[in-house]
N, C-alpha and C positions, 0 to 999 in steps of 0.2 A: 194598298195599291192593287187593283184588280187586273186580271190578265187581259181585260178588254181595253185598258189604257195602253198596255204594251203587250200586244199579242205574241211577240217573239220571246217573251220571258215566261217560262212555265216551270213547274216543279222539276220536270225532267231536265230542262236546260240549265237550271241554276242549282248547284249543290253547295250550300253554305259550308258544310263540313269539309268538302273537298277543297274549297277556297282556303279555309283555315289551315288545313294540312299541307297546302302548297306553299305556305309561308317559309321564308328563310330567316336566318339568325344574324344579327349585326355583329361585326367584329371590329377590333381595333388592333393596331400594331404599335409596339414600343421597341425602340432600339437602345440597348444599354451597352456602353463602352466600359470595359473592365480595366482600363489603364489610364485613370485620370491624371497620373503623374506626368503624362506626356504633355499636358497643357503648359506646364512650367517650361519644359524644354522648347516648345514651340514659341512661347513668348520670348525666350532668350534668342532664338534664331531670328525672329522678326526684328528684334532690336539690333542684332548684328547686321542684318540685311539693310536696315534703315541707315545705319552708320556707314556701310559700304556705299550706299547710294549717295549719301551726302558727300563722302570723300571723293567719289567719282565726279560729281557735279562741280566740286570745288577745284579740281585739278584739270578739268576739261579744257584743252587748248592752251594751257599755261606752261606746260613743260614738255620737253621732247619725249616722243614715244619710247625711246631707248631707256629713259630713266624712270618710267612708270612701272611700279610693282605689278605683278600679275593680278588681274581682277578677281576678287574673292567671291563675287556674286554667283557664278555658276556652281561653285562648290557648296555655297550656302543653300542654293536652290535644290541641289541633289540631296543634301541632308534633310531638307524640308520634305522632299518627296518620299524619302525613306521613312521619316517619322510618320507621315500620313499613312503609309502602308502599314506600319505597326498599329496605328490607331484603328484602321479598318479591320485588322486581324483580331483586335480585342473586342469586336462588336458581336452582340447576340440580338437577333430580332425575335421578339416574343409576340405571338398572335393570341389574343384573348377574345372570348365570345360573350355575348349578353347572357345573363343567367335568368332562369325562371324563378318564380317566387319560391317554389319548393327547394330549389338549389340553395338559395340564401337561407331559408328556414333550417335546412339540414345542418348548417354551420353553427346553429344555436343548440342543436340537440346532441348532448353528450353521448346518448345511447347509439347515435349514428356516427360517432367519431368526431363530432363537433365540439365546440366549447360552450359549456353551459354558462348562464348568467349568474354571477355570484349573488348569494342571498343577502339582502340588505338587513342589517341588524335591527332588532325591535327597539324602539326608543323607550326609555324608562318612564314611569309615571311622573307627572308634574311635581309631586311631592317627594320624589325619591331622594335618598341621601346624596350629598355632593359627590362622594366617591363613585357612586353608580353613574351619575351624569358625566363625570370625567372619563370613566371607563367607556361609556357609550360614545363619547366624542372620539376617543382613540380608535374604537372599533369602526366608527363611521369613516375615519381617515383610511384605515386599513381596507375597508370595503371599496372606497373610491379608487385606491391604488389597484385593487384586485379587478375592478371593472375595467380600468384603463388597460391593464395587462391582458385581460380576456379579449378585449377588442383588438389589441395588437395581434394576438394569436389568431383570432377569428379571421382577420384580414388574410392571413396566410392560407387558411382553408378556402376562403372565397377565391383567391387567385388560383389555387390548385384546381378548383372546379372549373375555372374559366379558361385556363391555358389550353390551346388546341395545337400549337406548333411552336418550336424553337429552332431557329436557324443560325448557324455560325459559319465562318469560312471553312470549317472542317466537316460540316455536314448538317443534316436537318433531321429532327424527329417530329413526328406528327401523331396526334391522337386519332385513333379510329372512331368513327361514329358509334357511340354507345360503349366505347372501350374504356379501359382503365386510364387514370390520369398519367401524364408523362412526366410530371414533376411531383416531388413530395414536399410535405410541410417542413421536414428537416432541412432539405436543400434550400427552400425559400428562407427559412430562419437563418441559415448560415449566410445567405446573401444579405438579408436585412441587417444582421449584426456586424457586418463589415463597416469600416469608417464611413463609407458613402452609401451604405445600404438603405438608410431611412428614406433617402430621396428616390430610391427605386421601388421600395416595397412598403415603407412604413406609414403609420398614422401618427398625427400629433394631437394630443388631447387639448381641447379648448373649454372655456366655461360653458359653451353651448352644447357640448358633447364631443364626439369624435369627428375631426376634420380629416378627410382622406387626402393625403398629399403625395404619397409615393406614385411614381409613374405607372407602375403596373396596376395598382389599386384604382387609380383615377381612370385608366383605360377601361377597366371592367365596368366601372360605374357609368362612364360615357356610353359604352356599348349597350348597357342595360337600360339607362334612363333617357338617353337622348332621342328625340324624335328625328327621324331620318327623312330627308327630302332630296330628290334628284332634280336639279334644275333642267328646265326644258331647253334644248339646244336652239340657237337662233335659226330662223328660216334662211335658206340660201338667198344671198343677195340683199338681205335686210340688215341695216346697220344696227348694232347693239347699243350705240351711243345716241343720246338725245341731241337734236340740233341746237346750236348755241344761238 
């Protein structure tokens, strides 16, 4: 395209490198509640409240007010409110960012603190003795398990590189631009290895490879791989629905 076609666009007016450097990085947020046991308590309260509602409906207008027992529903509602406050208090909101290619590659580099890929065993010759072929099959299974474990560990390194902030009701920590990580692999491993940890952090091996399922890992991948689009707002006075 020549400058004669668009005379207002010149080398001085358009700096491609400046445009690239002006770009921002996509982020995602994940909220993790560290008190899943409260779900059972809440279900019990819901059942108790439903029973109280049913009893109130059954006795409405049928008996004198003086003989009606105190309504238990306000007390149940107060316990629900207290339980929900405990649920909120157990929350931590994690913010993760999109990763550059070099960030991901570093997690494969053992020299940079990452997790190297286990070396696949060399298959024996076609005419090798049966014992050697059996030994190779065993080593191949060991290698597959090592690959699975390496990927689980690498996921922790990926999340460490991506976390930019963690906020709880007690406070917030935030990573400075270009600063050191605010969470460690050991901390994430401890989180992952809890009974509910795989759903927050982990990966599940499949026959097609590693399927990322943990909330934090998925958030990193969504921030990194998803195309982002901001919808155009509707014009003032114009309906956003089509006429029927």
